[in-house]
C-alpha positions in Angstrom: 3.3 8.6 -13.0 5.6 9.5 -15.8 8.8 7.9 -14.6 9.4 4.4 -13.1 11.2 3.9 -9.8 14.6 3.2 -11.6 14.3 6.4 -13.5 13.4 8.3 -10.3 16.3 6.8 -8.6 18.7 7.8 -11.4 17.5 11.4 -11.2 16.8 11.8 -7.4 19.0 9.2 -5.7 20.1 11.5 -2.9 16.5 12.5 -2.1 14.9 9.0 -2.0 14.5 6.3 0.5 14.2 2.8 -1.0 12.1 0.1 0.7 13.6 -3.3 1.0 12.2 -5.7 -1.7 9.9 -7.8 0.4 6.6 -7.2 -1.5 4.8 -9.1 -4.2 2.5 -7.4 -6.8 -1.2 -8.4 -6.8 -3.4 -5.6 -8.2 -4.0 -5.1 -12.0 -2.2 -1.8 -11.8 1.6 -2.4 -11.5 2.7 1.2 -11.5 1.2 3.5 -8.9 2.1 6.5 -6.8 0.6 9.1 -4.5 0.5 10.9 -1.2 1.0 8.5 1.7 -1.9 7.8 4.1 -1.1 5.3 6.8 -2.9 2.9 9.1 -1.3 0.7 11.7 -3.4 -2.4 12.6 -2.8 -6.0 13.7 -4.9 -8.8 12.2 -7.9 -6.3 12.1 -9.0 -4.6 8.9 -11.9 -2.4 10.1 -9.8 0.8 9.9 -8.5 -0.3 6.4 -12.1 -0.5 5.2 -13.1 2.8 6.8 -10.2 4.7 5.1 -10.7 3.0 1.7 -14.3 4.3 1.8 -12.9 7.9 1.8 -11.7 9.8 -1.3 -8.3 8.4 -2.2 -7.6 10.3 -5.4 -3.8 10.8 -5.8 -3.2 8.8 -2.6 -1.7 5.4 -1.6 -2.7 3.6 1.6 0.2 2.2 3.5 -1.0 -0.5 5.9 1.4 -1.6 8.7 -0.1 -4.9 9.5 2.9 -5.9 11.7 4.1 -8.3 9.1 1.5 -10.9 10.2 1.2 -13.9 7.9 -1.8 -15.3 9.9 -4.7 -13.6 8.1 -5.6 -11.2 5.2 -6.1 -7.5 5.6 -7.4 -7.0 2.1 -9.8 -9.0 -0.1 -11.6 -8.4 -3.4 -14.4 -6.4 -1.8 -12.0 -3.9 -0.2 -9.8 -3.8 -3.3 -13.0 -2.9 -5.3 -13.8 -0.2 -2.7 -10.3 1.2 -3.1 -10.8 1.5 -6.9 -14.3 3.0 -6.5 -12.9 5.6 -4.0 -10.1 6.6 -6.4 -7.1 5.2 -4.5 -4.0 4.7 -6.7 -2.8 1.8 -4.6 -2.0 0.0 -1.4 1.2 -1.2 0.2 0.4 -3.8 2.9 2.9 -5.1 5.4 0.8 -8.2 5.8 -1.4 -10.5 3.6 -4.2 -10.3 1.2 -6.8 -12.9 0.0 -8.9 -13.3 -3.2 -5.7 -12.7 -5.2 -7.1 -13.9 -8.5 -9.9 -11.4 -8.2 -7.6 -8.6 -7.1 -5.5 -9.2 -10.2 -8.4 -8.0 -12.3 -9.1 -4.8 -10.3 -7.5 -1.6 -11.6 -5.7 -0.7 -8.4 -2.1 -1.2 -7.3 -1.6 -3.7 -4.5 1.7 -4.7 -3.0 1.7 -7.1 0.0 3.9 -9.8 1.6 1.8 -12.8 0.6 -1.7 -14.3 0.5 -3.7 -16.1 3.2 -7.2 -17.5 3.0 -8.3 -16.4 6.5 -10.1 -13.1 7.0 -9.1 -10.7 9.8 -10.8 -10.0 13.1 -13.2 -7.0 13.3 -12.4 -5.0 16.5 -11.6 -1.6 14.8 -8.4 -1.2 16.7 -5.4 0.7 15.4 -3.9 4.0 14.5 -4.4 6.3 11.5 -2.0 8.7 9.9 1.0 8.1 12.1 4.5 7.3 10.8 4.9 3.6 10.3 8.2 1.7 9.8 8.8 -1.5 7.9 10.8 -2.7 4.9 13.8 -0.6 6.2 12.0 2.7 5.8 9.6 5.0 7.5 6.4 5.9 5.7 5.3 9.4 6.8 1.8 10.6 6.1 1.8 13.5 3.6 5.0 12.3 1.9 5.0 10.5 -1.4 5.5 6.9 -2.5 6.2 5.5 -6.0 5.8 1.8 -6.8 6.3 -0.5 -9.7 7.6 -3.9 -10.6 11.1 -2.8 -9.6 10.2 -1.7 -6.1 9.1 1.1 -3.8 10.7 4.5 -3.3 9.7 7.3 -1.0 10.2 11.1 -1.3 9.4 14.0 1.0 8.1 15.9 -2.0 6.1 15.1 -5.1 8.4 14.2 -8.1 7.7 14.7 -11.7 
């Protein structure tokens, strides 16, 4: 990503949606962007793991975890899997755990907070559907740009 979110906003303000600033940064990579892939789950990370095992080059996984603060949807093992599979980053409307380890992994991670409990393992949820939180809708196939200043979305890839 050549430009940061503030620069993108200055150049493309009328084309961008800006997510409300509800996320904390956890991964080692603070600046990330890519094509949006979505998963909608609730306190269950089986589908998150499945998707992170697929090629994520040039992509960002957006996880709608319903805003739950009762368990983690990502830990150090899944963050390592994301890095190995080439994902640029993850935006999680929920919690993570193993935050000290995730801080050393070269992947972008934004989430609401941390929680020590792991999720349930039922495999329920939806993949690649529009998900809405943080005042915006994340549509699969559109683009997201994230850094320390926030998260912006575009219907097209920006340079």
